[in-house]
C-alpha positions, 0 to 999 in steps of 0.5 A: 220270625224273630225281631230285635227284643227288649234286650236291644232296646235296653243297650239303646236306653242311655242314648235315647235318654240323652238325646231326647232329654229325658228323666229316669221315670220316662225313660223307664216307660220306654220299656214299661209301656211295651212290657205292660201291654205285651204282659196283659194281652198276650193270653188274649192274643193267643185266645184270638188266634185260636179263635179267629185264625192263627195266620190272620192274627199273626199277620195282623200282630206283624202289621201293628208292630211294624207300624209301631216300630216306624212311629218309634223310630220317627218320635220327635219326643219321649212321649210319642216314643212311649205311646208307640211302645205301648202299641209296639206290646199290642203287636207283639201280643198278637204275633208272639203266641200265634206264631208257634201255634201257626207252625203246629197247624201248618206242618205235619207230625214228621216236619213239625219238629224241625219247623219249630227248630228252625223257629226257635234257632232264629230266635236264639240267633237274634237273642245272640246277635241283637245286643251287639248289632243293636249297640252298633247301630246305636254307635254308628247310625242312631238309636232310631235305627234298632227300631226301623230295622224291625220294618224289613223283618216284618216284610219278610215275616209276613211274606213267608206266613202268607206263602207258606202257612196255612190258616187254622182255628180252633172250633172250640176256642173260648170267647175272649176275656176282655174283662180280666185283660182290661182289669190286670192291665189297669192294675199293672199300669197303676202300680208301675206308674206309682213305683216309677214316680217315687224318685220324683214325688217321694213314697208318702206322696198322696198321688203315689199311695193312691196309684198303688192302692188303686193298682192293688185293688185292680189286680184283686179284682182281676183275681175275683173275675178270673175265679167267677169265669172259671175255665172260661178265664184267660188265667184259670186259678184252678191251675193254682191248686197244683203245688208245682204249678204254683211254685214254678210261677213263684219262682219265675216272678222272683227269678225274672224280676232279678234278671229283667232288672239286671238287664235294664240297668247293667247298660247304664252301668257299663256305658256311664261308669265303665266307659263302654260304647253301645256296641261294647255294652251289647257285646258284653251281653253276647256270652249269656245269650250264647250259653242260654242258647247252647246250654238249654239241650244239655240242661234238658237231659239232666232234668231227665236224669236229675229231676226238676227239683234239684235243678230249680234250685241250683240254677237260680242260685248260680245266677244269683251268684253271677248277680252278686259278683256284679255288685262287687266287681269294678266295672272299669276293669277289662271285660275279661276280669270284671264283667265276663265272669258274672255274665257267664255265672248268669248265663249258666244259671239260667240255662240250668233253669229254663228247661226244668221250669218249663217242662214243669209248669206244662207237666203240672197242669196236664196235657189239656191245660199245657198250652195254657200253663205255659202261656200264663207262665210266659205272662208271669215272666214278662210281668215280672221284668215290668215290675223289676224296672219300676221297683228297683228305679225306686231302690236306685234313687233311695240309695242314691239320694242317701249317699248324696248328702245335703240335697233335696229329693228333687236335687237328687233326682236331677243329679241321677238324671244327669248321671244316667243321661251322660250329661257333661259336667257331672259331679264326682260325688254324684257318680259315685252315689250312682256306682253304690246305687247300682251296686245295691240294685245288683244286690237286690236282684242277687237276693231275689234270685237265690230266694227263687232257688229256696222256694224251688227246693221247698216247694217243687215235689222231689220227684217232679210229680204234680204236687196238686 
């Protein structure tokens, strides 16, 4: 069962920032809190499903996710919303890996492909319908409705799981790697907080530097813990002996950094600069979802014919071209001549990349470790999105404050918050500075995507074989 995902929340962020009177840094944590817990715990969620039962963990995850969604929808202030989103991330970390594993255990070999196809189709449908639906709910009802809509979906998913899914577990499942999960969560949280605090405190602030240093230290400690645990680790470092596995995860980190950052900041540009409504901004992303949904199977057949190396080079570069185009187009132009060509290029590039990326990751790890390899790559993609929002927020502010001549950092931060939250009486100089800053952000994402393509060409084995 698919739920309204982060792209829907991104569409609602301008309205949430305006209604809850939050600043840009706090608004980032609406996304970051969710992504942080999901990224850190998704591998633990998969191990818990194998150990304690896939259906049991799935239903528990649904319950946590639904309760947190209600709390999100009823949040009276930004602090409550951020905490509720963090709990929602815990629920998603439990239900996401267990859902597919539950399907595999419930259906026999002849029915399994059809069941997984339905599962993937539901996800693709929600990916396509989510942003326009979310935008319509924001415009016609309230931003709170995008969270409360998860409740009936959760009830339906629970009913289907209890009625049709059988319980299953893995008798050889490993114990949960809590030390690794907690350590990486603290490290990512400290780094993310440090990056998001730069606009308000400055890059030389002692607290910011301490947070970034502590975060780096905890990430290093996480690597040491995983090395000591060997095969019992939630992220076995032995997988990185494969050249293809290391390369594809580096490519994933860069490409999903670019995608996550672009999809977070683009709605602010469409709504605050282009004059789009939330519905229109959500609909602007519809071509991306449709191309991803329909193009994946075509790209999969190309992988068999051309091999992954070429596609993992061309795909990210095409996506980078789309992001670069977003940096130069005027968002006030009609959608068909302004935003659409960029979104189409981004969708084509991603649809070319994703199938060979997934297959190469799993092939590099071998059949025994294919599941954990896919999980690690999924976690890397989510971590990339988490870091993108915070790091590109610092880039956005640096560019904005540079163009807003004659202001202190605190005044620049206040002016940027006014633009992003849609306050009345925003100065023309501030709006122009925000537009230039947004272009800078898009250029950075384009460069990251292009670098991902270069890494694909240099690092992936020409024949797609395991390069260990």
